[in-house]
C-alpha positions as CSV (number, residue, x, y, z in Angstrom):
1,X,-24.9,119.1,81.5
2,X,-23.7,119.8,85.2
3,X,-24.8,123.1,86.8
4,X,-22.1,125.3,88.2
5,X,-22.9,127.6,91.2
6,X,-20.6,130.0,92.8
7,X,-20.6,129.7,96.7
8,X,-19.1,132.4,98.8
9,X,-15.9,131.3,100.6
10,X,-16.2,128.1,98.7
11,X,-15.9,128.9,95.0
12,X,-17.5,127.1,92.1
13,X,-19.4,123.9,93.0
14,X,-20.8,121.6,90.3
15,X,-24.4,120.2,90.8
16,X,-26.1,117.5,88.8
17,X,-28.3,118.6,85.9
18,X,-31.4,116.9,87.2
19,X,-31.5,119.1,90.3
20,X,-33.8,122.2,90.1
21,X,-32.7,125.6,91.2
22,X,-34.9,125.2,94.4
23,X,-33.3,121.9,95.2
24,X,-29.8,123.4,94.8
25,X,-30.6,126.4,97.0
26,X,-32.0,124.1,99.6
27,X,-28.9,121.7,99.4
28,X,-26.5,124.7,99.9
29,X,-28.4,125.9,103.0
30,X,-28.5,122.4,104.5
31,X,-24.8,121.9,104.0
32,X,-22.7,123.1,106.9
33,X,-20.3,125.9,106.0
34,X,-17.5,124.2,107.8
35,X,-18.0,120.9,105.9
36,X,-18.2,122.7,102.6
37,X,-15.0,124.7,103.4
38,X,-13.2,121.6,104.5
39,X,-14.1,120.0,101.2
40,X,-12.9,123.0,99.3
41,X,-9.5,123.2,101.3
42,X,-8.8,119.6,100.9
43,X,-6.4,118.4,98.3
44,X,-8.3,118.6,95.0
45,X,-8.3,115.5,92.8
46,X,-7.7,115.9,89.1
47,X,-11.5,115.8,88.7
48,X,-13.9,118.0,90.9
49,X,-16.3,115.7,92.9
50,X,-20.0,115.7,91.9
51,X,-22.9,117.0,94.0
52,X,-23.9,113.4,94.6
53,X,-20.5,112.6,96.1
54,X,-20.6,115.9,98.2
55,X,-23.9,115.0,99.6
56,X,-22.9,111.4,100.5
57,X,-19.7,112.7,102.1
58,X,-21.9,115.1,104.2
59,X,-24.3,112.3,105.3
60,X,-27.3,113.3,103.2
61,X,-27.5,110.2,101.1
62,X,-28.3,110.1,97.4
63,X,-29.7,113.0,95.5
64,X,-32.7,110.8,94.3
65,X,-33.6,110.2,98.0
66,X,-33.2,113.8,99.1
67,X,-36.5,115.6,100.2
68,X,-36.0,119.5,100.0
69,X,-39.3,120.0,101.9
70,X,-38.5,118.0,105.0
71,X,-40.8,115.5,106.8
72,X,-44.7,115.2,106.7
73,X,-45.1,117.8,109.5
74,X,-43.2,120.4,107.5
75,X,-45.2,119.5,104.3
76,X,-48.5,119.8,106.1
77,X,-47.5,123.2,107.4
78,X,-46.4,124.4,104.0
79,X,-49.7,123.1,102.6
80,X,-51.7,125.0,105.3
81,X,-49.8,128.2,104.2
82,X,-50.5,127.4,100.5
83,X,-54.2,127.0,101.2
84,X,-54.5,130.3,103.1
85,X,-52.6,132.1,100.3
86,X,-54.6,130.5,97.6
87,X,-57.9,131.7,99.2
88,X,-56.6,135.2,99.5
89,X,-55.4,135.0,95.8
90,X,-58.9,133.8,94.8
91,X,-60.6,136.7,96.5
92,X,-58.0,139.0,94.9
93,X,-58.9,137.4,91.6
94,X,-62.6,138.0,92.0
95,X,-61.8,141.6,92.8
96,X,-59.6,142.0,89.6
97,X,-56.4,142.3,91.7
98,X,-54.8,139.0,90.7
99,X,-54.6,137.7,87.1
100,X,-55.0,134.2,85.8
101,X,-51.3,134.1,84.8
102,X,-50.3,134.8,88.4
103,X,-52.4,131.8,89.5
104,X,-50.9,129.6,86.9
105,X,-47.3,130.5,87.8
106,X,-48.1,129.8,91.5
107,X,-49.6,126.4,90.7
108,X,-46.5,125.5,88.6
109,X,-44.1,126.4,91.5
110,X,-46.3,124.5,94.0
111,X,-46.5,121.2,92.0
112,X,-43.6,119.5,93.7
113,X,-45.0,120.3,97.0
114,X,-48.5,119.0,96.3
115,X,-47.1,115.6,95.2
116,X,-47.2,114.9,99.0
117,X,-50.3,113.6,100.7
118,X,-49.4,115.6,103.8
119,X,-49.2,118.8,101.9
120,X,-52.5,118.1,100.1
121,X,-54.2,117.6,103.5
122,X,-52.6,120.8,104.8
123,X,-53.8,122.7,101.7
124,X,-57.4,121.6,102.2
125,X,-57.1,122.7,105.9
126,X,-55.6,126.0,104.9
127,X,-58.4,126.6,102.3
128,X,-61.0,126.1,105.1
129,X,-59.4,128.0,107.9
130,X,-60.7,131.5,106.7
131,X,-64.3,130.2,107.1
132,X,-63.9,129.1,110.8
133,X,-65.4,132.4,112.1
134,X,-68.6,131.7,110.2
135,X,-69.2,128.8,112.6
136,X,-70.5,131.2,115.1
137,X,-73.2,132.6,112.7
138,X,-76.7,131.3,113.7
139,X,-77.7,128.5,111.4
140,X,-74.2,127.7,110.4
141,X,-74.4,124.2,111.7
142,X,-77.5,123.3,109.6
143,X,-77.3,121.6,106.3
144,X,-78.4,124.8,104.5
145,X,-75.8,126.9,106.4
146,X,-73.0,124.3,105.8
147,X,-73.9,124.2,102.1
148,X,-73.8,128.0,101.8
149,X,-70.4,128.2,103.5
150,X,-69.0,125.4,101.4
151,X,-70.3,127.2,98.3
152,X,-68.6,130.4,99.5
153,X,-65.3,128.6,99.9
154,X,-65.6,127.1,96.5
155,X,-66.4,130.5,94.9
156,X,-63.3,132.0,96.6
157,X,-60.8,129.4,95.1
158,X,-58.5,130.8,92.4
159,X,-59.1,129.7,88.9
160,X,-57.3,129.6,85.6
161,X,-58.7,129.1,82.1
162,X,-59.0,125.3,82.8
163,X,-61.2,125.9,85.8
164,X,-64.9,126.9,86.4
165,X,-66.1,129.3,89.2
166,X,-69.5,127.6,88.9
167,X,-68.2,124.2,89.3
168,X,-66.1,125.2,92.3
169,X,-69.2,126.8,93.9
170,X,-71.3,123.7,93.4
171,X,-68.7,121.2,94.5
172,X,-68.1,123.5,97.6
173,X,-71.8,123.4,98.4
174,X,-71.8,119.6,98.2
175,X,-68.7,119.4,100.3
176,X,-70.3,121.7,102.9
177,X,-73.4,119.5,103.2
178,X,-71.3,116.2,103.2
179,X,-69.0,117.8,105.6
180,X,-71.8,118.3,108.1
181,X,-72.6,114.6,107.7
182,X,-69.1,113.6,108.5
183,X,-69.1,116.1,111.4
184,X,-72.3,114.6,112.7
185,X,-70.8,111.2,112.6
186,X,-67.6,112.4,114.3
187,X,-69.6,114.2,117.0
188,X,-71.7,111.2,117.5
189,X,-68.7,109.1,118.0
190,X,-67.3,111.4,120.7
191,X,-70.7,111.5,122.3
192,X,-70.9,107.8,122.3
193,X,-67.5,107.3,123.7
194,X,-68.3,109.8,126.5
195,X,-71.7,108.1,127.2
196,X,-70.2,104.7,127.2
197,X,-67.7,105.8,129.8
198,X,-70.6,107.1,131.9
199,X,-72.4,103.9,131.8
200,X,-69.6,101.6,132.8
201,X,-70.6,101.7,136.5
202,X,-74.2,101.1,135.6
203,X,-73.4,98.2,133.4
204,X,-71.2,96.7,136.1
205,X,-74.2,96.8,138.5
206,X,-76.4,95.1,136.0
207,X,-74.1,92.0,135.7
208,X,-75.6,90.7,139.0
209,X,-79.0,90.8,137.5
210,X,-80.5,88.3,134.9
211,X,-79.9,90.5,131.9
212,X,-80.7,94.1,130.7
213,X,-84.5,93.8,130.7
214,X,-84.8,93.7,134.6
215,X,-82.7,96.9,134.8
216,X,-84.7,98.6,132.0
217,X,-87.9,97.6,133.8
218,X,-86.6,99.1,137.1
219,X,-85.5,102.3,135.4
220,X,-88.6,102.8,133.4
221,X,-90.9,102.1,136.4
222,X,-88.9,104.5,138.6
223,X,-89.4,107.3,136.1
224,X,-93.0,106.6,135.3
225,X,-94.1,106.3,138.9
226,X,-93.2,110.0,139.4
227,X,-96.2,110.7,137.1
228,X,-98.4,108.2,138.8
229,X,-98.1,105.5,136.1
230,X,-97.6,101.9,136.9
231,X,-95.7,100.0,134.2
232,X,-97.7,96.9,135.0
233,X,-101.0,98.5,134.3
234,X,-100.0,99.1,130.6
235,X,-101.0,96.7,127.8
236,X,-98.3,94.0,127.1
237,X,-97.4,95.5,123.7
238,X,-97.1,99.0,125.0
239,X,-95.0,97.8,128.1
240,X,-92.7,95.7,125.9
241,X,-92.1,98.7,123.6
242,X,-91.3,101.0,126.5
243,X,-88.9,98.4,127.9
244,X,-87.1,97.9,124.6
245,X,-86.7,101.7,124.2
246,X,-85.4,101.9,127.7
247,X,-83.0,99.0,127.3
248,X,-81.4,100.6,124.3
249,X,-81.2,104.0,125.9
250,X,-79.4,102.5,129.0
251,X,-76.7,101.4,126.7
252,X,-75.9,105.0,126.1
253,X,-76.1,106.5,129.7
254,X,-78.0,105.6,132.8
255,X,-80.3,108.6,133.3
256,X,-83.7,108.9,131.6
257,X,-85.7,111.9,131.1
258,X,-89.1,111.8,132.9
259,X,-90.8,114.2,130.5
260,X,-89.4,112.4,127.3
261,X,-90.3,109.0,128.5
262,X,-93.9,110.1,129.4
263,X,-94.3,111.6,126.0
264,X,-92.9,108.3,124.4
265,X,-95.5,106.4,126.3
266,X,-98.3,108.5,124.7
267,X,-96.8,107.6,121.3
268,X,-96.6,104.0,122.0
269,X,-100.1,103.8,123.3
270,X,-101.4,105.4,120.1
271,X,-99.1,103.7,117.7
272,X,-97.9,107.1,116.3
273,X,-94.3,107.5,115.2
274,X,-92.1,109.4,117.8
275,X,-89.3,111.8,116.7
276,X,-86.6,113.5,118.7
277,X,-88.1,117.0,118.7
278,X,-91.6,115.7,119.9
279,X,-90.0,113.8,122.7
280,X,-87.5,116.4,124.0
281,X,-89.6,119.6,122.9
282,X,-86.3,121.3,123.1
283,X,-86.4,124.5,121.0
284,X,-83.3,123.7,119.2
285,X,-84.4,120.2,118.3
286,X,-87.8,121.6,117.2
287,X,-86.3,124.2,115.0
288,X,-83.9,121.8,113.3
289,X,-86.4,119.1,112.8
290,X,-89.3,121.3,111.6
291,X,-87.1,123.0,109.2
292,X,-85.8,119.7,108.0
293,X,-89.4,118.5,107.4
294,X,-90.1,121.6,105.3
295,X,-86.9,120.8,103.2
296,X,-88.0,117.2,102.9
297,X,-91.2,118.4,101.2
298,X,-89.2,119.0,98.1
299,X,-87.1,115.8,98.2
300,X,-87.9,112.2,98.6
301,X,-87.4,112.3,102.4
302,X,-89.5,110.4,104.9
303,X,-90.2,113.3,107.0
304,X,-92.7,114.8,104.5
305,X,-95.2,112.1,105.4
306,X,-94.6,111.3,109.1
307,X,-96.7,114.2,110.5
308,X,-99.6,113.3,108.1
309,X,-99.3,109.6,109.0
310,X,-99.4,110.4,112.7
311,X,-102.5,112.4,112.1
312,X,-104.1,109.5,110.3
313,X,-103.1,107.1,113.1
314,X,-104.7,109.4,115.7
315,X,-107.9,109.6,113.7
316,X,-107.9,105.8,113.4
317,X,-107.5,105.6,117.2
318,X,-110.7,107.6,117.6
319,X,-112.4,105.4,115.2
320,X,-111.4,102.3,117.1
321,X,-112.6,103.9,120.4
322,X,-116.1,104.2,118.9
323,X,-116.3,107.1,116.5
324,X,-116.7,104.6,113.5
325,X,-119.8,103.2,115.2
326,X,-121.6,106.6,115.5
327,X,-123.3,108.7,112.8
328,X,-121.8,111.8,114.4
329,X,-125.2,113.5,114.2
330,X,-126.4,115.2,117.3
331,X,-130.0,114.1,116.5
332,X,-129.1,110.4,116.5
333,X,-127.0,110.7,119.6
334,X,-129.8,112.5,121.4
335,X,-132.4,110.1,120.1
336,X,-130.5,107.1,121.7
337,X,-130.5,108.8,125.0
338,X,-134.1,109.9,124.7
339,X,-135.4,106.4,123.8
340,X,-133.6,104.6,126.6
341,X,-134.5,107.3,129.2
342,X,-138.1,107.3,128.0
343,X,-138.4,103.6,128.5
344,X,-137.0,103.9,132.0
345,X,-139.4,106.8,132.9
346,X,-142.4,104.9,131.5
347,X,-141.4,101.9,133.7
348,X,-141.2,104.0,136.8
349,X,-144.5,105.7,136.1
350,X,-146.1,102.3,135.5
351,X,-144.8,101.2,138.9
352,X,-146.5,104.2,140.6
353,X,-149.8,103.6,138.7
354,X,-149.8,99.9,139.7
355,X,-149.2,100.7,143.3
356,X,-152.1,103.1,143.3
357,X,-154.2,100.5,141.5
358,X,-153.4,98.0,144.4
359,X,-154.5,100.6,146.9
360,X,-157.8,101.2,144.9
361,X,-158.4,97.5,144.6
362,X,-158.2,97.1,148.4
363,X,-161.2,99.5,148.7
364,X,-159.2,102.7,148.6
365,X,-160.8,104.1,145.4
366,X,-163.1,106.3,147.3
367,X,-160.7,107.3,150.1
368,X,-160.6,111.0,150.3
369,X,-157.8,113.5,150.6
370,X,-158.0,116.3,153.2
371,X,-159.7,118.7,150.8
372,X,-159.5,121.9,153.0
373,X,-155.7,121.2,153.7
374,X,-155.1,120.9,149.9
375,X,-157.0,124.1,148.8
376,X,-155.6,126.2,151.6
377,X,-152.1,125.2,150.9
378,X,-152.6,126.0,147.1
379,X,-154.1,129.4,147.9
380,X,-151.4,130.3,150.4
381,X,-148.4,129.4,148.3
382,X,-149.8,131.0,145.1
383,X,-150.3,134.3,147.0
384,X,-147.0,134.2,148.8
385,X,-145.1,133.6,145.6
386,X,-147.3,136.0,143.5
387,X,-148.2,133.2,141.0
388,X,-152.0,133.2,141.4
389,X,-152.4,135.3,138.3
390,X,-150.3,132.9,136.2
391,X,-152.1,129.6,137.1
392,X,-153.9,128.4,133.9
393,X,-157.6,128.9,133.9
394,X,-158.5,125.2,133.5
395,X,-156.4,124.2,136.6
396,X,-157.8,127.1,138.6
397,X,-161.3,125.9,137.7
398,X,-160.6,122.3,139.0
399,X,-159.0,123.6,142.2
400,X,-162.2,125.8,142.9
401,X,-164.5,122.9,142.1
402,X,-162.6,120.7,144.6
403,X,-162.8,123.5,147.2
404,X,-166.6,123.8,146.7
405,X,-167.1,120.1,146.9
406,X,-168.2,119.8,143.3
407,X,-165.3,117.3,142.7
408,X,-164.5,114.8,145.4
409,X,-160.7,114.6,145.9
410,X,-160.3,110.9,146.1
411,X,-157.4,108.7,145.0
412,X,-158.8,108.3,141.4
413,X,-159.4,112.1,141.0
414,X,-156.0,112.9,142.3
415,X,-154.3,110.5,139.8
416,X,-156.3,112.2,137.0
417,X,-155.5,115.7,138.2
418,X,-151.7,114.8,138.2
419,X,-151.9,113.9,134.5
420,X,-153.6,117.1,133.8
421,X,-151.0,119.1,135.7
422,X,-148.1,117.3,133.8
423,X,-149.7,118.2,130.4
424,X,-150.3,121.8,131.4
425,X,-146.8,122.2,132.7
426,X,-145.3,120.7,129.4
427,X,-147.4,123.1,127.4
428,X,-146.3,126.2,129.5
429,X,-142.6,125.2,129.1
430,X,-143.0,124.8,125.4
431,X,-144.5,128.3,125.1
432,X,-141.8,129.7,127.4
433,X,-144.2,130.7,130.1
434,X,-142.1,130.1,133.2
435,X,-144.5,131.7,135.6
436,X,-147.2,129.4,134.6
437,X,-144.9,126.4,135.1
438,X,-144.1,127.6,138.7
439,X,-147.7,128.1,139.4
440,X,-148.6,124.5,138.2
441,X,-145.8,123.1,140.3
442,X,-147.3,124.8,143.5
443,X,-150.6,122.8,142.9
444,X,-148.7,119.6,142.2
445,X,-146.6,119.8,145.5
446,X,-149.7,120.6,147.5
447,X,-151.4,117.6,146.1
448,X,-148.5,115.2,146.9
449,X,-148.3,116.6,150.5
450,X,-152.0,116.5,151.3
451,X,-152.8,113.6,153.8
452,X,-155.8,111.2,153.6
453,X,-158.9,111.4,155.9
454,X,-161.7,109.1,157.0
455,X,-161.6,105.5,158.1
456,X,-158.9,103.8,156.2
457,X,-157.9,100.1,156.7
458,X,-154.2,99.3,157.5
459,X,-153.8,97.4,154.3
460,X,-155.2,100.3,152.2
461,X,-153.1,102.8,154.0
462,X,-149.9,100.8,153.5
463,X,-150.6,100.3,149.8
464,X,-151.5,104.1,149.4
465,X,-148.3,105.1,151.2
466,X,-146.2,102.7,149.1
467,X,-147.6,104.3,146.0
468,X,-147.1,107.8,147.2
469,X,-143.5,107.0,148.3
470,X,-142.8,105.6,144.8
471,X,-144.4,108.8,143.2
472,X,-142.2,111.0,145.5
473,X,-139.0,109.2,144.6
474,X,-139.8,109.5,140.9
475,X,-140.3,113.2,141.4
476,X,-136.9,113.6,143.1
477,X,-135.3,111.5,140.4
478,X,-136.7,113.8,137.7
479,X,-135.2,116.8,139.6
480,X,-131.7,115.2,139.8
481,X,-131.8,113.8,136.3
482,X,-133.1,116.7,134.2
483,X,-133.4,114.3,131.2
484,X,-136.3,112.7,132.8
485,X,-138.1,116.0,133.5
486,X,-137.2,117.1,130.0
487,X,-138.9,114.1,128.5
488,X,-142.2,115.1,130.4
489,X,-141.7,118.5,128.9
490,X,-141.4,117.2,125.3
491,X,-137.7,118.0,124.7
492,X,-136.4,117.6,121.1
493,X,-133.7,114.8,120.4
494,X,-131.3,117.1,118.7
495,X,-130.9,119.3,121.9
496,X,-130.5,116.4,124.3
497,X,-126.8,115.5,123.7
498,X,-125.4,119.0,124.0
499,X,-127.5,120.0,127.1
500,X,-127.8,116.9,129.0
501,X,-124.5,115.0,128.1
502,X,-121.9,117.6,127.1
503,X,-122.9,120.6,129.2
504,X,-124.4,118.8,132.2
505,X,-122.7,118.8,135.6
506,X,-121.1,115.6,136.9
507,X,-124.1,114.7,139.2
508,X,-126.6,115.3,136.4
509,X,-124.5,113.2,134.1
510,X,-124.2,110.4,136.4
511,X,-128.1,110.4,137.0
512,X,-128.6,110.4,133.3
513,X,-126.3,107.3,132.8
514,X,-128.3,105.6,135.7
515,X,-131.5,105.6,133.7
516,X,-129.9,104.2,130.4
517,X,-129.7,100.5,129.6
518,X,-126.3,98.9,128.7
519,X,-126.9,99.1,125.0
520,X,-127.6,102.8,125.2
521,X,-124.5,103.4,127.3
522,X,-122.3,101.7,124.8
523,X,-123.8,103.8,122.0
524,X,-123.3,106.9,124.1
525,X,-119.7,106.0,124.4
526,X,-119.4,105.8,120.6
527,X,-121.2,109.2,120.2
528,X,-119.0,110.9,122.7
529,X,-115.8,109.8,120.9
530,X,-117.4,110.9,117.6
531,X,-118.2,114.2,119.2
532,X,-114.6,114.6,120.3
533,X,-113.5,113.7,116.8
534,X,-115.9,116.1,115.1
535,X,-114.9,119.0,117.4
536,X,-111.2,118.3,116.9
537,X,-111.4,118.4,113.1
538,X,-113.9,121.2,112.7
539,X,-116.7,118.8,111.8
540,X,-114.6,116.9,109.2
541,X,-115.1,113.2,109.8
542,X,-113.4,112.1,106.6
543,X,-109.9,110.6,107.6
544,X,-108.3,111.4,104.3
545,X,-108.8,115.1,104.6
546,X,-109.5,115.7,108.4
547,X,-106.7,117.5,110.4
548,X,-106.8,117.3,114.3
549,X,-106.4,120.6,116.0
550,X,-104.6,120.5,119.4
551,X,-106.6,123.5,120.7
552,X,-109.9,122.2,119.6
553,X,-109.4,118.7,121.1
554,X,-108.4,120.3,124.3
555,X,-111.7,122.2,124.4
556,X,-113.6,119.2,123.7
557,X,-112.6,117.0,126.6
558,X,-110.2,116.7,129.5
559,X,-109.2,119.1,132.2
560,X,-110.1,122.2,130.2
561,X,-112.9,120.5,128.0
562,X,-116.6,120.4,128.2
563,X,-116.5,116.6,128.8
564,X,-114.3,116.3,131.9
565,X,-112.2,113.3,132.7
566,X,-114.5,112.8,135.7
567,X,-117.4,112.3,133.2
568,X,-115.3,109.9,131.1
569,X,-114.5,107.8,134.2
570,X,-118.2,107.1,134.7
571,X,-118.5,105.6,131.3
572,X,-115.0,104.6,129.9
573,X,-112.5,102.1,131.3
574,X,-109.0,103.0,132.4
575,X,-107.3,101.9,129.1
576,X,-109.8,103.8,127.1
577,X,-109.3,107.0,129.0
578,X,-105.5,106.6,128.8
579,X,-105.8,106.2,125.0
580,X,-108.0,109.3,124.7
581,X,-105.6,111.4,126.7
582,X,-102.6,110.0,124.8
583,X,-104.3,111.0,121.5
584,X,-104.7,114.6,122.8
585,X,-101.1,114.7,124.1
586,X,-99.5,113.4,120.9
587,X,-101.3,116.0,118.7
588,X,-100.0,118.6,121.1
589,X,-96.5,117.3,120.8
590,X,-96.8,117.3,117.0
591,X,-97.9,120.8,116.7
592,X,-96.1,122.7,119.6
593,X,-93.5,125.3,118.7
594,X,-91.9,126.0,122.2
595,X,-90.5,129.4,123.2
596,X,-87.0,129.8,121.8
597,X,-87.6,127.8,118.7
598,X,-86.9,129.4,115.3
599,X,-89.1,127.4,113.0
600,X,-89.0,128.7,109.4
601,X,-92.8,129.0,108.9
602,X,-92.2,131.0,105.8
603,X,-90.7,128.0,104.1
604,X,-87.8,130.1,102.7
605,X,-85.2,127.3,103.4
606,X,-87.4,124.8,101.5
607,X,-87.5,127.2,98.5
608,X,-83.8,127.8,98.5
609,X,-83.2,124.0,98.7
610,X,-85.7,123.4,95.9
611,X,-84.0,126.0,93.7
612,X,-80.6,124.5,94.3
613,X,-82.0,121.1,93.4
614,X,-83.5,122.4,90.1
615,X,-80.2,124.1,89.2
616,X,-78.2,121.0,89.9
617,X,-80.4,118.9,87.8
618,X,-79.6,121.0,84.8
619,X,-76.0,120.6,85.0
620,X,-74.0,117.6,83.5
621,X,-74.1,114.9,86.1
622,X,-76.0,117.2,88.3
623,X,-78.6,114.7,89.3
624,X,-76.1,112.0,90.4
625,X,-73.4,114.3,91.8
626,X,-75.6,117.1,93.5
627,X,-79.4,116.4,93.6
628,X,-79.3,112.8,94.7
629,X,-76.5,113.4,97.3
630,X,-78.4,116.3,98.9
631,X,-81.6,114.2,99.0
632,X,-79.6,111.4,100.6
633,X,-78.4,113.7,103.3
634,X,-81.9,114.8,104.1
635,X,-83.4,111.3,104.2
636,X,-80.4,109.7,105.8
637,X,-78.6,111.5,108.4
638,X,-81.5,113.9,109.4
639,X,-84.2,111.2,109.6
640,X,-81.9,108.8,111.4
641,X,-81.2,111.3,114.1
642,X,-84.8,112.3,114.6
643,X,-86.0,108.7,114.7
644,X,-83.4,107.7,117.3
645,X,-85.8,107.1,120.1
646,X,-83.4,105.7,122.7
647,X,-81.1,108.7,122.5
648,X,-84.1,111.1,122.7
649,X,-85.3,109.8,126.0
650,X,-82.0,110.5,127.8
651,X,-81.7,113.0,130.6
652,X,-79.0,115.1,129.1
653,X,-76.8,117.3,131.3
654,X,-75.0,120.2,129.5
655,X,-71.3,119.8,129.4
656,X,-68.9,122.4,130.9
657,X,-68.2,125.4,128.6
658,X,-64.7,124.3,128.0
659,X,-66.1,121.2,126.2
660,X,-67.5,123.4,123.4
661,X,-69.1,122.5,120.3
662,X,-67.1,120.2,118.0
663,X,-66.5,121.8,114.7
664,X,-64.5,120.1,111.8
665,X,-62.7,121.8,109.0
666,X,-64.4,123.4,106.0
667,X,-67.7,121.8,105.4
668,X,-67.6,120.0,108.7
669,X,-68.5,123.5,110.2
670,X,-72.0,122.2,110.1
671,X,-71.4,119.3,112.6
672,X,-73.5,119.2,115.8
673,X,-71.6,119.3,119.0
674,X,-71.3,115.9,120.8
675,X,-73.0,117.7,123.6
676,X,-76.0,118.3,121.5
677,X,-76.0,114.7,120.2
678,X,-76.7,113.3,123.7
């Protein structure tokens, strides 16, 4: 039945029954008053024209094609307004100020509008707009922050008897996390577009070259040389890996970070897995990645194992450098040095004895020392140094008998006296009697410095001088290589490694190496690496449970360690030293929390994430709709970003403040800025 409406200055107008009241009102407004008046004043036919005819006469087409809401732009704007109003209604409903019936009526009135896709998009945007200020809250751009914001928006949506506040909240949480993922991708796209634009000149320059590899080699060498590293000195596998990483990075932008590339080199030398935070050591990157790793402990994420895997890789490196070929026991390490050094010392002593035997065989057995010169020097030096009272009785008796002529001081007696003096000195050291040791040394020095007397043939004199010279050289060697002197004193094997290897100065260490054979040197290398491993893991040599400590390995060797790099250079080759230092550097990168980072060491984020995961699994379809998507976000987007090595070694320059962080709508509030993604 036609609808009749009274229009001022027009009169009654008939409208089709299929038009709603809203459509009639809108049609009346859209018709120009003059057109309507002219139609009314025109001669009226016997039958009044229908609304369809009126609209066609006015140029508005058929009623069926008429859109009372206007074009897509108008519909989007109306949708935005509806979204904002709905959020305010939802908050009012939670406060008891708006009833379910009010919500139902509003939805019924808005049904025609929401049949439009543009209006639906506007409605979503309008629902999210109230949450935009939360983007400035610290942590809002993390997965946890985005999920919480999304959950809050879901909770604020109005509901009727057919809806669920809980379901809205959960779906909002998922939307927030998913929105961050989308925002990351959008931000990454913007970043990529910006970076590509920057690299156009660089790419044009590379056309004249024979491909990307030469340019990558040039760039990598240029950066590494500033740290004294020659790319050609690296092993082929490490060099190729660095070139490949550099090549991919240059596709994004032409500038590389010196520090990040040097850190990457350490990772490539050891074979450990690099991640963005460990390469940049940027506080923001460290915060995000470390907290993400803690979240991944409660999911199937890759991050929960990378740190442990790297620790195992570094331990394996130490084993390959020699730790696996050592018992790790100080006694065994000391015994290796002791046996080799003892063999060397015995050989040198035998050489001295043989030379004296030659002199005696030439008739020099009965050649005498200048006895008065010997006894006077002994007495004078003992008195001047106040050591006379500390000379052992048996030594004092021999010196007196020599002075009185009871014992002739010839070459044979002198050699016997030296043996007695050595035994007495060793006994005095073992008893801790330093004064006695000093007194015995005075007698020994006087004996070495006493000349021969009497008629001595040239051949005998030459043989005797050769023997004396060899004995003097051996004495000086023992002074410079304390390990040889310690052997005469009866040192215990378990004390040798710590005292004469670890804590010796560079000169003493070098002199010790000089008296070792090649086999002993190789074993010493193994024992030193085992020592480094033991000190770094608090004595735990089991690779399945050992954990390397950055501070401990730093104290074990290197610039601040007991075993300095200068010592290592005397025993290890260049590649081995580079590998040892790379191990130390990587464990530092793995554990460093730079100033400005806000790592959640309390693990509260992980607990919240785990709780949400447990709740989701109890809901219908919670595993597939909530738990699995959240896990996918952790293992997908987060891991992919952290393992993007080429992007992590770029030298990023902060963009101007006007190019601020990109934030999408709603859940996309968690998106990183494209500036941050560089």
